[in-house]
C-alpha positions, 0 to 999 in steps of 0.5 A: 521866446514861446514855451512849448508845453508838452503834448500827449496825445490819444485817441478817443471814439466820438461815433463815426469820427476819430477824434484826437485829444491834446492833454497837456503836461501843465505846469501849476494849478492856474494852466490846468483850470485852461485846459479844463475850461478849453477842453470843456469848451470845445469838445461839446462844439466839435460834438454838436457842429461835427467838425473834424478836426479844431487848434485852439490857441490862447495868449494870456497875459502874453503867455501862449497856451496851444491846444489841439483836437481831431484830426485833419484827414478823415480818411488817413486819421491825421492827427490835428497839430500845431503845425496843422495849416487851415484855411483862414477865409477872410481873418485874411483880411485883416493881414491885408488891412495891414499891409495897405496900413503899412503903406500908408505909415510909409506915406506910399499912400494916404487912406484919404487917395482916391481908388483910382490914384493908385490904377489908372485904369480907373480914372473915369470910373466911379472910383475916382470918389471912392476913398482907399479907407471905404474900400478898407471898411466896405463902405465904397457904394455897395460892391457885392459880396463877391465878383459876378461869376464872368470874372475870372481874370484880372483883365474882367476884374479891372473891366468891372470895376470900371463899369460898376456904379454905387448903389448908395453915397460912399461912406454912407453904407457898409456892406461886406464885400470881398471885392471892396477889400481885395481891391484895397489890397491890390491897390497897397501893392500897387502903390509899393510896386511889388506882388501882393504875396512877395509883399505879405511875405516879406513886409508882414510875415517874415518881420512878425516871425510868421513861419508857417503861413502861405498863399501858396502852400508849398510842397514841403507843406503839404502834409499839414495842409488840412482837408476841409469837409462840406457839409456832406463830409466831403474832402474840400478845399479853396478854389482859386478866385480873383483877388483871392489872396488878399480876401480870403487865401491866406493858410496858416497855423493857430500858433501863426494867427496867435503871434500876429494877435499878440502883436497887435495888442503888444507891438514892442520891438516891432518895427515902428511902421509896422507897428504903426501900420497895426495900430491904424488897422485897429483905429475906428472908422465907422460905427454900425450899430454897437460894433465899430468898423476898422481896416479889417478888424471890428471892436465892441466897447468891452466887456459885451455881452454874448447877444450883441456880439453875436448880432455884429457878426450875424448874417444879417451884419455881413449880407446886409447894407447896414447904414454907418456914421462916419467918425471924423476924425478917426478915433484911436485905437481902444485898450478898452475893447474887443477886436475880432474877425470871423473867417470861413471858406467851404469847408473851414470856419474860423474865429480871432478875438482880443481884449488889449486891456485884458491881454489876452486873444483866442485862436480857434480854427476849424476844418468845417465852416460851422456858424459863427454863433456857435463860434462866438458862444465858446470864444465868449464862454472862454473869455469872459471865465479867463478875465472874470476877478482880473 
């Protein structure tokens, strides 16, 4: 059961923007220290990056803490609350990967299956030689970051995959790719025999108790759906696209994402197949630089220096094809590791990280897409300060 911390919300004028500051009614000095640390980290980050609103959630030894700042709607000056929905962008990929791993734990697919085994339309294409594991780790042979503009529906998507040819041997290079993870999730749903969104709701979100996570935000929840903001402060939300749900389409609260993080750190009480699936996503499959690629999750030996963590989440790592070393067999999830994932849409930027050995996790969701380096610097400062001396 989550402990709800009573909050007092006030407003502070900073420049031309209206910010909501949350001062939690904390119960002891440790909680006051956590609050001060978070405030001292997030306030300057928001000012420097011109972030209208943020929701931050921490889990420390199984205890959740929530901090909400600023506004979800600049025009209406609607404050960010614990119910505010943010676009997760590519943080959605770790949820997608969990569904695929769940299908594997049930025996509906094997990560070593060729992709074409689960979609007959791909038989006779390059996907006869590309495994589901390679799709889920962006090592399929350099599928691009985005689909070409002409791919606007499912038929065009299948035709694109049928004609696509790898730039490098599958399993040799990692190139971050929405079409790669998107197809991974699509084929997982094919193996389970239902629509992807239905499976996510029934087999993952609901069993985990994620009651405020949506691919299509229902009408009743629209007042909680934050506006993202462009660099020109124009309100913006994500556009629909092919395989958008699988690659970047989830909207959620920081509290729901933290629940997902906590389940990854401690699967006690979960259905065995779901707990096994979460472990499968955190296994080590490929080394690339000082980062290890899991299914959705990316991990580093902990403790990790700030510059190394920044490098692993850099544009160079995202936009370039980087050579990888396959771990054969895959290595079991590590307790002494930092797992992380960034996510962005045009108007939102998020970051999630956790360290199982320290039983600490952090979720940072913002309604502006700001640089990964700034997200990681803030999160690294918090994680380091909260784990020093343990």
